[in-house]
C-alpha positions as a Markdown table, in Angstrom:
| # | Residue | x | y | z |
|---|---|---|---|---|
| 1 | Met | 0.5 | 0.3 | 0.0 |
| 2 | Pro | 1.6 | 3.4 | -1.0 |
| 3 | Thr | 2.0 | 5.7 | 1.7 |
| 4 | Ser | 1.6 | 9.6 | 1.4 |
| 5 | Phe | 3.0 | 12.7 | 3.0 |
| 6 | Thr | 2.0 | 15.7 | 3.1 |
| 7 | Glu | 5.0 | 18.5 | 2.8 |
| 8 | Thr | 4.8 | 21.2 | 5.5 |
| 9 | Pro | 6.6 | 25.0 | 3.9 |
| 10 | Arg | 10.2 | 24.8 | 4.0 |
| 11 | Asp | 12.2 | 26.7 | 6.6 |
| 12 | Leu | 13.4 | 30.2 | 4.6 |
| 13 | Ala | 11.8 | 29.1 | 1.1 |
| 14 | Phe | 9.5 | 32.5 | 1.5 |
| 15 | Ile | 12.7 | 34.7 | 1.2 |
| 16 | Leu | 13.4 | 36.5 | -2.2 |
| 17 | Ser | 16.2 | 38.6 | -0.4 |
| 18 | Glu | 17.3 | 39.7 | 2.7 |
| 19 | Gly | 20.0 | 42.1 | 4.5 |
| 20 | Asn | 23.8 | 41.3 | 4.7 |
| 21 | Arg | 24.4 | 38.7 | 7.1 |
| 22 | Thr | 21.9 | 38.7 | 10.0 |
| 23 | Arg | 20.8 | 42.9 | 9.5 |
| 24 | Ser | 17.1 | 41.4 | 8.5 |
| 25 | Arg | 16.9 | 39.0 | 11.3 |
| 26 | Asp | 16.3 | 38.7 | 15.4 |
| 27 | Val | 15.7 | 36.1 | 17.5 |
| 28 | Leu | 12.0 | 36.6 | 18.8 |
| 29 | Thr | 10.3 | 34.7 | 21.7 |
| 30 | Ile | 6.9 | 32.4 | 20.3 |
| 31 | Leu | 4.6 | 32.8 | 23.1 |
| 32 | Ser | 3.5 | 29.7 | 24.8 |
| 33 | Gly | 0.2 | 28.3 | 24.0 |
| 34 | Ala | 0.9 | 29.4 | 20.1 |
| 35 | Gly | 0.9 | 26.1 | 19.1 |
| 36 | Lys | 2.6 | 24.8 | 15.7 |
| 37 | Leu | 3.8 | 27.7 | 13.7 |
| 38 | Ala | 5.0 | 27.1 | 9.9 |
| 39 | Ala | 7.9 | 28.7 | 8.5 |
| 40 | Gly | 6.3 | 31.8 | 6.9 |
| 41 | Thr | 4.2 | 32.6 | 9.5 |
| 42 | Val | 2.9 | 36.2 | 9.8 |
| 43 | Leu | 4.0 | 37.3 | 13.5 |
| 44 | Gly | 2.8 | 40.4 | 15.6 |
| 45 | Lys | 3.9 | 41.0 | 18.7 |
| 46 | Leu | 2.2 | 41.3 | 22.0 |
| 47 | Thr | 1.5 | 44.7 | 24.0 |
| 48 | Thr | 2.7 | 43.2 | 27.1 |
| 49 | Gly | 5.5 | 41.1 | 27.2 |
| 50 | Gly | 6.7 | 41.8 | 24.3 |
| 51 | Lys | 6.4 | 38.2 | 22.9 |
| 52 | Tyr | 5.2 | 37.2 | 19.2 |
| 53 | Val | 2.1 | 35.3 | 17.8 |
| 54 | Ala | 0.7 | 34.4 | 14.5 |
| 55 | Ser | -0.9 | 37.8 | 13.7 |
| 56 | Pro | -4.6 | 38.0 | 14.0 |
| 57 | Asn | -7.1 | 40.2 | 11.5 |
| 58 | Ala | -8.3 | 42.2 | 14.5 |
| 59 | Glu | -7.4 | 42.7 | 18.4 |
| 60 | Thr | -7.8 | 39.4 | 20.2 |
| 61 | Val | -8.2 | 39.1 | 24.2 |
| 62 | Asp | -5.2 | 38.1 | 25.8 |
| 63 | Ile | -3.2 | 38.8 | 22.5 |
| 64 | Glu | -3.8 | 42.6 | 22.3 |
| 65 | Gly | -1.1 | 44.2 | 19.8 |
| 66 | Ala | -0.1 | 41.0 | 18.0 |
| 67 | Glu | -3.1 | 42.0 | 15.4 |
| 68 | Thr | -0.5 | 44.6 | 13.3 |
| 69 | Ala | 2.2 | 42.4 | 11.5 |
| 70 | Thr | 5.7 | 42.9 | 12.6 |
| 71 | Ala | 7.6 | 39.7 | 11.5 |
| 72 | Ile | 7.7 | 36.1 | 9.6 |
| 73 | Leu | 9.2 | 33.1 | 11.4 |
| 74 | Cys | 12.2 | 31.8 | 9.2 |
| 75 | Tyr | 12.0 | 28.1 | 11.0 |
| 76 | Glu | 8.3 | 25.7 | 12.0 |
| 77 | Val | 8.2 | 26.4 | 15.8 |
| 78 | Asp | 6.0 | 24.2 | 18.5 |
| 79 | Ala | 5.3 | 26.6 | 21.3 |
| 80 | Thr | 2.0 | 24.5 | 22.3 |
| 81 | Ser | 3.5 | 24.2 | 25.9 |
| 82 | Ala | 6.4 | 26.4 | 26.2 |
| 83 | Asp | 7.5 | 29.9 | 25.2 |
| 84 | Val | 10.4 | 29.1 | 22.1 |
| 85 | Asp | 13.0 | 31.5 | 20.9 |
| 86 | Ala | 13.1 | 31.6 | 17.0 |
| 87 | Val | 14.7 | 33.2 | 14.3 |
| 88 | Cys | 12.3 | 35.9 | 12.0 |
| 89 | Ile | 12.6 | 38.2 | 9.3 |
| 90 | Thr | 12.1 | 41.6 | 11.1 |
| 91 | Gly | 13.4 | 44.0 | 8.2 |
| 92 | Asp | 15.1 | 45.0 | 5.3 |
| 93 | Ala | 14.3 | 41.8 | 3.5 |
| 94 | Glu | 11.7 | 40.8 | -0.1 |
| 95 | Val | 9.6 | 37.5 | 0.4 |
| 96 | Lys | 7.3 | 35.7 | -1.2 |
| 97 | Asp | 3.9 | 36.7 | -1.3 |
| 98 | Ser | 2.5 | 33.3 | -2.2 |
| 99 | Met | 4.7 | 31.2 | 0.6 |
| 100 | Leu | 3.8 | 33.6 | 3.4 |
| 101 | Val | 1.2 | 31.7 | 6.2 |
| 102 | Phe | -1.3 | 33.6 | 7.7 |
| 103 | Glu | -3.6 | 33.4 | 10.7 |
| 104 | Ala | -6.8 | 31.2 | 10.3 |
| 105 | Thr | -9.0 | 35.0 | 10.7 |
| 106 | Val | -6.7 | 36.4 | 8.0 |
| 107 | Asn | -9.1 | 34.9 | 5.4 |
| 108 | Asp | -9.5 | 36.9 | 2.4 |
| 109 | Ser | -7.8 | 38.9 | -0.1 |
| 110 | Thr | -8.3 | 42.1 | 1.8 |
| 111 | Lys | -7.8 | 41.1 | 5.0 |
| 112 | Arg | -4.4 | 39.6 | 3.6 |
| 113 | Ala | -2.9 | 42.7 | 1.6 |
| 114 | Ala | -3.4 | 44.7 | 4.9 |
| 115 | Lys | -0.9 | 42.1 | 6.3 |
| 116 | Leu | 1.0 | 43.0 | 3.4 |
| 117 | Thr | 0.8 | 46.5 | 4.0 |
| 118 | Gln | 1.9 | 46.2 | 8.0 |
| 119 | Leu | 4.7 | 44.1 | 7.0 |
| 120 | Arg | 6.0 | 47.0 | 4.6 |
| 121 | Ala | 5.9 | 49.1 | 7.3 |
| 122 | Val | 8.6 | 47.4 | 8.7 |
| 123 | Gly | 11.0 | 46.9 | 5.7 |
| 124 | Ile | 9.5 | 43.8 | 4.5 |
| 125 | Lys | 8.0 | 43.8 | 1.0 |
| 126 | Ala | 6.0 | 40.8 | -0.4 |
| 127 | Arg | 6.4 | 39.9 | -4.0 |
């Protein structure tokens, strides 16, 4: 019987270009309870505590501030039960729009465009 596999987004595959050395990357803390996040996930920063989660469409209780997209996760992580430090793109980069992963509430082209505009404000341009 044949076995089938589902391939998740590849680490760093969403990057078209970035600044020299580590100029475009920072290590950020993904909040415990954020779950399993794929490489290319668009992140927002919590107002309280400064940790990151997948950026929702609108302000959400307990993750206020995260509705503004500010970074993109470089490698798949599992933050289900503990905070995880992760390498992220935080600016001065071009990324592949089609390879970005959005939180479930970012579910139409208008909401997606808003997230891309927010990323552009921090120097991340989606193409």
